[in-house]
C-alpha positions as CSV (number, residue, x, y, z in Angstrom):
1,M,-174.9,-168.0,-54.5
2,T,-176.2,-165.1,-56.7
3,D,-175.2,-161.5,-56.0
4,R,-177.4,-160.2,-53.2
5,V,-177.0,-156.5,-53.9
6,L,-176.9,-154.7,-57.3
7,V,-175.3,-151.3,-57.3
8,A,-176.3,-149.2,-60.3
9,G,-173.6,-146.6,-61.0
10,A,-169.8,-146.9,-60.8
11,G,-169.0,-143.3,-59.7
12,P,-167.7,-142.4,-56.2
13,V,-171.0,-143.2,-54.5
14,G,-171.6,-146.6,-56.2
15,L,-167.9,-147.6,-55.7
16,T,-168.1,-146.6,-52.0
17,M,-171.3,-148.6,-51.6
18,A,-169.9,-151.7,-53.2
19,M,-166.6,-151.5,-51.4
20,E,-168.4,-151.2,-48.0
21,L,-170.7,-154.1,-48.7
22,A,-167.8,-156.2,-50.1
23,R,-165.6,-155.8,-47.1
24,Y,-168.5,-156.7,-44.9
25,G,-168.8,-160.0,-46.8
26,V,-172.0,-159.2,-48.8
27,P,-172.0,-160.4,-52.5
28,V,-172.4,-157.3,-54.6
29,R,-172.3,-156.4,-58.3
30,V,-171.6,-153.0,-59.7
31,I,-172.8,-151.9,-63.2
32,D,-172.5,-148.7,-65.3
33,K,-173.7,-147.9,-68.8
34,I,-170.6,-145.9,-69.6
35,A,-167.9,-147.7,-71.6
36,G,-165.1,-147.4,-68.9
37,P,-163.7,-145.3,-66.1
38,S,-164.2,-141.6,-66.5
39,D,-161.2,-139.4,-67.1
40,T,-162.7,-136.0,-66.1
41,S,-162.1,-134.4,-62.8
42,R,-165.6,-133.2,-61.9
43,A,-165.9,-133.2,-58.0
44,V,-162.6,-132.3,-56.4
45,A,-163.1,-131.8,-52.7
46,I,-163.1,-134.6,-50.1
47,W,-163.9,-133.3,-46.6
48,P,-162.6,-134.6,-43.2
49,R,-165.7,-136.5,-42.2
50,T,-165.7,-138.4,-45.5
51,L,-162.0,-139.2,-44.9
52,E,-162.7,-140.4,-41.4
53,L,-165.4,-142.8,-42.7
54,L,-163.2,-144.0,-45.6
55,D,-160.4,-144.6,-43.1
56,R,-162.4,-147.6,-41.8
57,S,-161.7,-149.5,-45.0
58,G,-158.1,-148.2,-45.5
59,V,-159.0,-146.0,-48.4
60,A,-158.3,-142.7,-46.8
61,G,-154.6,-143.3,-46.6
62,D,-154.3,-143.8,-50.3
63,L,-156.5,-140.8,-51.1
64,V,-154.5,-138.5,-48.8
65,K,-151.3,-139.4,-50.8
66,A,-153.0,-138.5,-54.1
67,G,-154.4,-135.0,-53.3
68,N,-153.6,-131.5,-52.1
69,H,-154.2,-130.6,-48.5
70,V,-156.2,-127.3,-48.0
71,V,-156.3,-125.9,-44.5
72,A,-158.2,-122.6,-45.0
73,A,-160.9,-121.0,-47.1
74,N,-160.7,-117.3,-47.9
75,I,-163.4,-114.9,-49.0
76,F,-162.4,-111.7,-50.8
77,S,-164.2,-108.7,-52.1
78,G,-161.9,-106.9,-54.5
79,N,-158.4,-106.9,-52.9
80,S,-159.8,-107.0,-49.4
81,R,-160.2,-110.2,-47.5
82,V,-163.7,-110.4,-46.0
83,G,-162.8,-113.4,-43.8
84,Q,-161.0,-116.7,-43.5
85,I,-162.3,-120.0,-42.3
86,K,-159.6,-122.2,-40.8
87,L,-160.1,-125.9,-41.2
88,D,-157.0,-127.2,-39.4
89,G,-158.5,-126.5,-35.9
90,I,-161.2,-129.2,-36.1
91,T,-160.8,-132.4,-34.0
92,S,-160.1,-135.0,-36.6
93,P,-157.2,-137.2,-37.9
94,F,-157.7,-135.3,-41.1
95,P,-157.8,-131.6,-40.3
96,F,-157.8,-130.5,-43.9
97,A,-159.8,-130.6,-47.1
98,L,-158.4,-133.0,-49.7
99,M,-158.4,-131.7,-53.3
100,A,-158.1,-134.3,-56.0
101,P,-159.7,-135.0,-59.4
102,Q,-162.6,-137.3,-59.2
103,Y,-161.0,-139.8,-61.5
104,E,-158.2,-140.1,-58.9
105,T,-160.8,-140.8,-56.2
106,E,-162.6,-143.3,-58.3
107,G,-159.3,-145.0,-59.2
108,V,-158.4,-145.5,-55.5
109,L,-161.9,-146.9,-54.8
110,R,-161.7,-149.3,-57.7
111,R,-158.3,-150.6,-56.6
112,H,-159.7,-151.3,-53.1
113,L,-162.8,-152.9,-54.5
114,K,-160.7,-155.1,-56.7
115,A,-158.8,-156.3,-53.7
116,H,-162.2,-157.8,-52.6
117,G,-162.5,-159.6,-55.9
118,I,-165.0,-157.2,-57.5
119,E,-164.7,-155.0,-60.6
120,P,-167.4,-152.8,-62.1
121,Q,-169.2,-154.1,-65.2
122,F,-169.0,-151.2,-67.7
123,S,-171.1,-151.0,-70.8
124,T,-173.9,-152.6,-68.8
125,E,-177.2,-150.6,-68.6
126,L,-180.0,-151.1,-66.2
127,A,-182.9,-151.3,-68.7
128,D,-185.7,-152.1,-66.3
129,I,-186.6,-153.1,-62.8
130,A,-189.4,-154.9,-61.0
131,Q,-189.5,-155.7,-57.3
132,D,-191.6,-157.9,-55.0
133,K,-191.5,-158.7,-51.3
134,D,-188.6,-161.1,-51.8
135,G,-186.3,-159.2,-54.2
136,V,-185.6,-157.2,-57.3
137,T,-185.6,-158.4,-60.9
138,A,-183.2,-156.3,-63.0
139,T,-183.1,-156.3,-66.8
140,L,-179.5,-155.7,-67.8
141,R,-178.6,-154.6,-71.3
142,A,-175.0,-155.3,-72.5
143,G,-173.1,-153.1,-74.9
144,D,-174.2,-155.4,-77.8
145,G,-177.8,-154.9,-76.9
146,T,-178.3,-158.3,-75.4
147,E,-180.7,-158.3,-72.4
148,T,-180.8,-160.6,-69.4
149,A,-183.1,-160.6,-66.4
150,E,-181.3,-161.3,-63.2
151,R,-182.4,-161.5,-59.6
152,F,-181.1,-159.6,-56.6
153,D,-182.1,-159.2,-53.0
154,W,-181.6,-155.5,-53.0
155,L,-180.9,-152.6,-55.5
156,V,-179.0,-149.4,-54.6
157,A,-179.4,-146.6,-57.2
158,C,-176.2,-144.6,-57.4
159,D,-176.9,-143.7,-61.1
160,G,-176.8,-139.9,-60.9
161,S,-179.2,-137.0,-61.3
162,H,-180.9,-138.6,-64.3
163,S,-181.4,-141.8,-62.4
164,V,-183.1,-144.6,-64.4
165,V,-184.1,-146.2,-61.2
166,R,-185.8,-143.1,-59.9
167,H,-187.7,-142.7,-63.1
168,R,-188.7,-146.3,-63.2
169,L,-190.0,-146.0,-59.6
170,G,-192.0,-142.9,-60.6
171,L,-190.5,-140.8,-57.8
172,E,-190.7,-137.0,-58.1
173,F,-187.4,-135.1,-58.0
174,E,-188.9,-132.0,-56.3
175,G,-187.2,-128.6,-56.4
176,D,-186.1,-125.9,-58.8
177,T,-183.5,-124.9,-61.3
178,L,-181.8,-121.6,-60.4
179,G,-181.8,-118.9,-63.0
180,L,-178.0,-118.4,-63.4
181,D,-175.6,-120.0,-65.8
182,W,-172.1,-121.2,-64.6
183,T,-168.9,-122.4,-66.1
184,Q,-166.0,-124.3,-64.5
185,G,-162.7,-125.7,-65.6
186,D,-159.4,-127.1,-64.5
187,F,-156.4,-125.0,-65.5
188,H,-152.7,-124.8,-65.0
189,L,-151.7,-121.3,-64.0
190,T,-149.0,-119.1,-62.7
191,G,-149.1,-116.0,-60.4
192,M,-151.6,-117.1,-57.8
193,P,-150.9,-114.9,-54.8
194,I,-152.7,-117.2,-52.3
195,P,-150.9,-120.3,-51.1
196,S,-152.0,-123.6,-52.7
197,S,-152.9,-124.8,-49.2
198,E,-155.9,-122.4,-49.2
199,L,-158.9,-122.0,-51.4
200,A,-160.2,-118.6,-52.5
201,I,-163.6,-117.2,-53.2
202,F,-163.9,-113.8,-54.8
203,W,-167.2,-111.8,-54.5
204,H,-167.3,-109.4,-57.3
205,P,-170.2,-107.1,-58.5
206,E,-170.3,-109.0,-61.8
207,G,-170.4,-112.4,-60.1
208,A,-168.6,-115.0,-58.1
209,L,-165.1,-116.5,-58.9
210,M,-163.8,-119.5,-57.0
211,F,-160.4,-121.2,-56.9
212,F,-159.9,-124.8,-55.6
213,P,-156.2,-125.8,-55.6
214,M,-155.5,-129.3,-56.7
215,A,-151.7,-128.6,-56.9
216,A,-149.4,-125.6,-56.8
217,D,-150.1,-124.9,-60.5
218,R,-153.4,-126.6,-61.1
219,Y,-156.8,-125.2,-60.0
220,R,-160.5,-125.9,-60.4
221,I,-162.0,-122.5,-61.2
222,I,-165.8,-121.9,-61.1
223,T,-167.4,-118.6,-62.1
224,S,-171.0,-117.4,-62.8
225,L,-172.0,-116.3,-66.3
226,G,-175.1,-114.4,-65.6
227,P,-178.9,-115.0,-65.9
228,S,-180.0,-118.1,-67.8
229,S,-181.7,-117.9,-71.2
230,D,-183.4,-120.4,-73.5
231,V,-180.0,-121.5,-74.8
232,E,-177.9,-124.0,-72.9
233,P,-174.8,-122.5,-71.3
234,V,-171.5,-123.0,-73.1
235,P,-168.2,-123.2,-71.2
236,L,-165.7,-120.4,-71.6
237,D,-162.5,-121.1,-73.4
238,L,-159.1,-120.2,-71.9
239,D,-159.0,-116.7,-73.3
240,A,-162.5,-115.9,-72.0
241,F,-161.7,-117.4,-68.6
242,Q,-158.6,-115.3,-68.4
243,K,-160.6,-112.1,-69.1
244,V,-163.1,-113.0,-66.3
245,I,-160.2,-113.7,-63.9
246,D,-158.5,-110.4,-64.8
247,R,-161.7,-108.5,-63.9
248,R,-162.9,-110.5,-60.9
249,G,-159.7,-111.9,-59.4
250,P,-156.8,-110.5,-57.4
251,G,-154.6,-109.7,-60.5
252,G,-151.4,-111.3,-61.7
253,I,-152.9,-114.7,-62.5
254,T,-152.1,-116.2,-65.9
255,L,-153.8,-119.3,-67.2
256,T,-151.3,-121.5,-69.1
257,D,-153.2,-124.6,-70.1
258,T,-156.8,-126.0,-70.1
259,V,-157.3,-129.5,-68.7
260,W,-161.1,-129.6,-68.8
261,T,-164.1,-127.3,-68.9
262,S,-167.9,-127.5,-68.7
263,A,-171.0,-125.3,-68.2
264,F,-174.0,-126.0,-66.0
265,R,-177.1,-124.7,-64.3
266,I,-177.7,-125.3,-60.6
267,N,-180.5,-127.6,-59.7
268,E,-181.8,-127.9,-56.1
269,R,-183.8,-131.1,-56.0
270,Q,-184.5,-134.0,-53.6
271,V,-186.6,-137.1,-53.9
272,G,-189.4,-137.5,-51.3
273,S,-188.1,-140.9,-50.0
274,Y,-184.7,-142.5,-50.3
275,R,-186.2,-146.0,-50.1
276,S,-188.9,-147.8,-52.0
277,G,-189.2,-151.4,-50.7
278,R,-186.0,-153.2,-51.6
279,I,-184.6,-150.3,-53.6
280,F,-182.6,-147.5,-52.2
281,L,-181.4,-144.2,-53.7
282,A,-178.1,-142.5,-52.9
283,G,-176.0,-139.6,-54.1
284,D,-177.3,-137.5,-57.0
285,A,-180.1,-140.0,-57.7
286,A,-181.6,-138.8,-54.4
287,H,-180.4,-135.1,-54.2
288,V,-178.7,-132.4,-56.2
289,H,-177.7,-129.0,-55.2
290,S,-175.3,-126.1,-55.8
291,P,-171.6,-127.0,-56.0
292,A,-170.9,-124.1,-53.5
293,G,-169.1,-125.7,-50.6
294,G,-168.2,-128.8,-52.6
295,Q,-170.5,-131.0,-50.6
296,G,-172.2,-133.1,-53.3
297,M,-169.8,-136.1,-53.8
298,N,-169.2,-136.2,-50.0
299,T,-172.9,-136.3,-49.2
300,G,-173.4,-139.1,-51.6
301,M,-170.5,-141.2,-50.3
302,Q,-171.8,-140.7,-46.8
303,D,-175.2,-141.9,-47.9
304,A,-173.5,-145.1,-49.1
305,I,-171.6,-145.6,-45.9
306,N,-174.7,-145.0,-43.8
307,L,-176.7,-147.5,-45.7
308,A,-174.0,-150.2,-46.2
309,W,-173.5,-151.3,-42.6
310,K,-177.3,-151.5,-42.1
311,L,-177.8,-153.5,-45.3
312,A,-174.9,-155.8,-44.4
313,L,-176.4,-156.6,-41.0
314,V,-179.7,-157.5,-42.7
315,A,-178.2,-159.3,-45.7
316,R,-176.0,-161.5,-43.5
317,G,-178.8,-162.4,-41.2
318,I,-177.3,-160.7,-38.2
319,S,-180.2,-158.3,-37.8
320,A,-183.8,-158.5,-38.8
321,A,-185.1,-155.2,-37.3
322,P,-187.1,-153.3,-40.0
323,V,-186.2,-150.0,-38.4
324,L,-182.6,-150.6,-39.3
325,L,-183.2,-150.1,-43.0
326,D,-186.0,-147.6,-42.5
327,S,-183.5,-145.4,-40.6
328,Y,-181.5,-144.8,-43.8
329,D,-184.2,-142.4,-45.2
330,A,-184.9,-141.0,-41.7
331,E,-181.3,-140.1,-41.2
332,R,-180.0,-139.1,-44.6
333,R,-182.9,-137.2,-46.2
334,P,-182.7,-134.4,-43.6
335,V,-178.9,-134.2,-44.2
336,G,-179.6,-133.9,-47.9
337,A,-182.2,-131.2,-47.3
338,E,-179.7,-129.2,-45.1
339,V,-177.0,-129.4,-47.7
340,I,-179.4,-128.1,-50.3
341,Q,-180.3,-125.2,-48.0
342,E,-176.8,-124.3,-46.9
343,S,-175.2,-124.5,-50.4
344,G,-178.1,-122.5,-51.8
345,R,-177.4,-119.8,-49.2
346,L,-173.8,-119.7,-50.1
347,T,-174.7,-119.4,-53.8
348,K,-177.2,-116.6,-53.2
349,A,-174.7,-114.7,-51.0
350,A,-172.0,-114.9,-53.7
351,T,-174.3,-113.8,-56.5
352,L,-176.0,-110.7,-55.0
353,E,-176.6,-108.1,-57.7
354,N,-177.6,-105.1,-55.6
355,H,-174.5,-103.1,-54.7
356,A,-176.0,-101.8,-51.4
357,L,-176.8,-105.4,-50.4
358,Q,-173.3,-106.5,-51.5
359,D,-171.8,-103.9,-49.0
360,V,-174.1,-105.2,-46.3
361,R,-173.1,-108.8,-47.0
362,N,-169.4,-107.9,-46.9
363,F,-169.7,-106.1,-43.6
364,V,-171.8,-108.8,-41.9
365,A,-169.6,-111.6,-43.2
366,H,-166.5,-109.9,-42.0
367,L,-168.0,-109.4,-38.6
368,V,-169.4,-112.9,-38.2
369,L,-166.2,-114.6,-39.5
370,G,-164.2,-112.8,-36.9
371,L,-166.1,-114.5,-34.0
372,A,-164.7,-117.7,-32.7
373,P,-168.0,-119.5,-32.2
374,A,-169.1,-118.7,-35.8
375,Q,-165.7,-119.9,-37.0
376,H,-166.2,-123.2,-35.2
377,A,-169.7,-123.6,-36.5
378,I,-168.9,-122.8,-40.1
379,A,-165.8,-125.0,-40.1
380,G,-167.9,-127.9,-38.7
381,M,-170.5,-127.4,-41.4
382,I,-168.0,-127.2,-44.2
383,T,-165.9,-130.1,-43.1
384,E,-169.0,-132.1,-42.3
385,V,-167.8,-133.1,-38.8
386,A,-170.9,-131.4,-37.4
387,I,-173.3,-133.8,-39.3
388,G,-175.3,-135.9,-36.9
389,Y,-178.7,-137.7,-36.6
390,P,-180.3,-136.1,-33.5
391,Q,-183.8,-137.4,-34.5
392,S,-182.7,-140.9,-35.6
393,P,-185.0,-143.8,-34.8
394,L,-181.8,-145.7,-33.9
395,N,-181.0,-143.4,-31.0
396,G,-181.1,-145.1,-27.7
397,P,-181.4,-143.7,-24.2
398,S,-178.9,-141.4,-22.7
399,D,-179.0,-139.4,-19.5
400,G,-176.5,-136.7,-20.7
401,G,-173.5,-138.3,-19.0
402,T,-171.3,-138.1,-22.2
403,A,-169.8,-135.2,-24.1
404,A,-171.7,-136.1,-27.2
405,A,-175.5,-136.3,-27.6
406,V,-177.0,-139.5,-29.0
407,G,-176.9,-139.4,-32.8
408,A,-173.8,-137.2,-32.8
409,R,-170.4,-138.0,-34.3
410,V,-167.9,-139.5,-31.9
411,P,-164.5,-138.1,-33.0
412,P,-162.0,-140.9,-33.8
413,A,-159.3,-141.3,-31.2
414,V,-155.7,-141.2,-32.5
415,D,-154.7,-144.4,-30.6
416,E,-157.8,-146.4,-31.5
417,A,-158.9,-148.4,-34.6
418,P,-161.6,-146.6,-36.6
419,Y,-165.2,-147.5,-35.8
420,G,-166.6,-150.1,-38.1
421,G,-163.2,-151.0,-39.5
422,A,-163.6,-154.8,-39.0
423,D,-165.0,-157.3,-41.6
424,S,-168.4,-157.2,-40.0
425,P,-170.4,-154.1,-39.1
426,R,-170.1,-154.3,-35.3
427,F,-170.9,-151.7,-32.7
428,S,-168.1,-150.5,-30.4
429,L,-168.6,-150.6,-26.6
430,H,-166.6,-148.3,-24.4
431,G,-166.4,-149.1,-20.7
432,T,-165.4,-151.6,-18.0
433,G,-167.0,-154.1,-15.6
434,E,-168.6,-157.5,-15.5
435,G,-171.7,-156.2,-17.1
436,A,-169.7,-154.9,-20.1
437,A,-168.0,-158.3,-20.4
438,S,-171.3,-160.0,-20.3
439,L,-172.5,-157.9,-23.2
440,L,-169.6,-159.1,-25.3
441,S,-170.6,-162.7,-24.7
442,Q,-174.3,-162.1,-25.3
443,F,-173.9,-160.2,-28.6
444,P,-170.8,-161.4,-30.4
445,A,-172.3,-160.7,-33.9
446,L,-173.2,-157.1,-33.0
447,L,-170.3,-156.1,-30.7
448,E,-166.6,-155.8,-31.4
449,P,-164.8,-158.7,-29.4
450,Q,-162.9,-156.3,-27.2
451,L,-164.0,-153.4,-25.0
452,R,-162.7,-150.0,-25.8
453,A,-161.4,-147.5,-23.2
454,A,-164.2,-145.8,-21.3
455,K,-165.2,-142.4,-22.6
456,A,-166.2,-141.3,-19.2
457,A,-165.7,-142.9,-15.7
458,G,-168.5,-145.1,-14.6
459,R,-170.2,-145.2,-18.0
460,L,-170.9,-147.6,-20.9
461,T,-170.9,-145.9,-24.3
462,L,-172.1,-147.6,-27.4
463,V,-170.9,-146.3,-30.8
464,R,-172.4,-147.3,-34.2
465,P,-170.2,-148.8,-36.9
466,D,-170.3,-145.5,-38.7
467,G,-169.0,-143.6,-35.7
468,Y,-172.1,-142.0,-34.2
469,L,-173.3,-142.3,-30.6
470,A,-176.0,-145.0,-30.3
471,M,-176.6,-144.7,-26.5
472,S,-174.9,-144.4,-23.1
473,A,-175.7,-145.6,-19.6
474,P,-174.1,-145.9,-16.2
475,T,-171.9,-149.0,-15.9
476,E,-174.3,-150.6,-13.5
477,D,-177.2,-150.2,-16.0
478,W,-175.6,-152.5,-18.6
479,Q,-178.9,-154.2,-19.1
480,A,-180.1,-151.0,-20.9
481,V,-177.4,-151.6,-23.5
482,A,-178.4,-155.3,-23.7
483,N,-182.0,-154.2,-24.3
484,Y,-180.9,-151.8,-27.1
485,L,-178.8,-154.5,-28.9
486,A,-181.5,-157.1,-28.5
487,G,-183.8,-154.9,-30.5
488,Y,-181.5,-155.3,-33.5
489,A,-180.4,-158.9,-33.2
490,A,-181.7,-161.5,-35.5
491,P,-184.3,-163.9,-33.9
492,T,-182.9,-166.9,-32.2
493,G,-182.2,-169.8,-34.6
494,I,-181.5,-167.6,-37.6
495,A,-177.8,-168.0,-38.4
496,P,-175.9,-165.6,-40.6
497,P,-175.5,-167.0,-44.2
498,P,-172.0,-167.6,-45.4
499,A,-170.2,-164.5,-46.6
């Protein structure tokens, strides 16, 4: 059997996509034009919701061992703390942000992917694509220039902000480039007055300065350079970074060693559709935004997880419902738009130039961050546990008898296996009764083989493989659950192909 899915890009998003498909038994190939694994740190933050979703494949445990746990985010203006956002109060098995270099994240993902018998093909470029109603023909160019045309059922573009796939499809990357230059770097340092379990953002009249702790003596530092010009921004060296920190930071910090630096401009762009026939876009190929809040890599990895279980159901012949794959764009594009909006707001707040507005910002932020409801909402947004799909076409009926609304995240229970953790993307059914048992026998390909404990007395609750509420109904109305599942089951007589 030929590979059914081609994943273009072997970064965190592409590796997540391939790993999810592989563990669901879908033949997959991963390619990347770079010569080998990257050794730069780039994205460093992994948020609780991403860890919850990675826990389904066993990846989260290895990642947690490799990174630094951050439980609070501080905002300062001068030596005064404007406010603190606590992350350890959220309801999650992972009540912290994990800070680790991107190459560590990629290394863990590659090891888990290899356990499924798959390794990325580096030095392999996607030169061209053509699709028809039955599949995608990909022209692959090897490092020696040799080209081969190969056939796949589906293509997932995880090939970054300069996506070849997006260009070949002629899709517009709509949005703007913000008019500020930035520089960032990873440094070893001494004298940090804030615990390494907390990140720090300093609002200064000259510009923003941010510290993301990857270890007690190693930090990602990001700072603004000022308005953009016709010349591409250049990263600051250690001495220049030190001078900025001395002016904008808390004092007493000494940089001792440079690990990596870069300079950039912020783009806020999004493609108009995440799907074109048998081709899907995920991660930076579909959306880019400010690094404020550290949401980029996480958003892309969650794109991949959202798509993978749906694509696996279709590729394995378990489901033939067109809405299943259509829902990827319907669910993830609004999330991408919201991330662009919120990260842009954080960036604009941190880079206000008017001194009077800076004073107003500091006062309002101090007031808001002191309110418990605001704390809860902001922590939910940053940690991404508040992400949901309230307008999803996959949302079934619910009469409001459950704590969560349809499309909302269902928090993982400590004493339960993660949703979607099996080798097939099955829904989880919470409840009791003969009707529930009958559902298990009617839909063995779509439902986990065992009922889970009821979420509420007298109710059946159906949870998607990615841990979002699909529908709920009174126990006696189990036929409503059957009707929902029947809408996604493959037609009678179509058997799933061998994995």
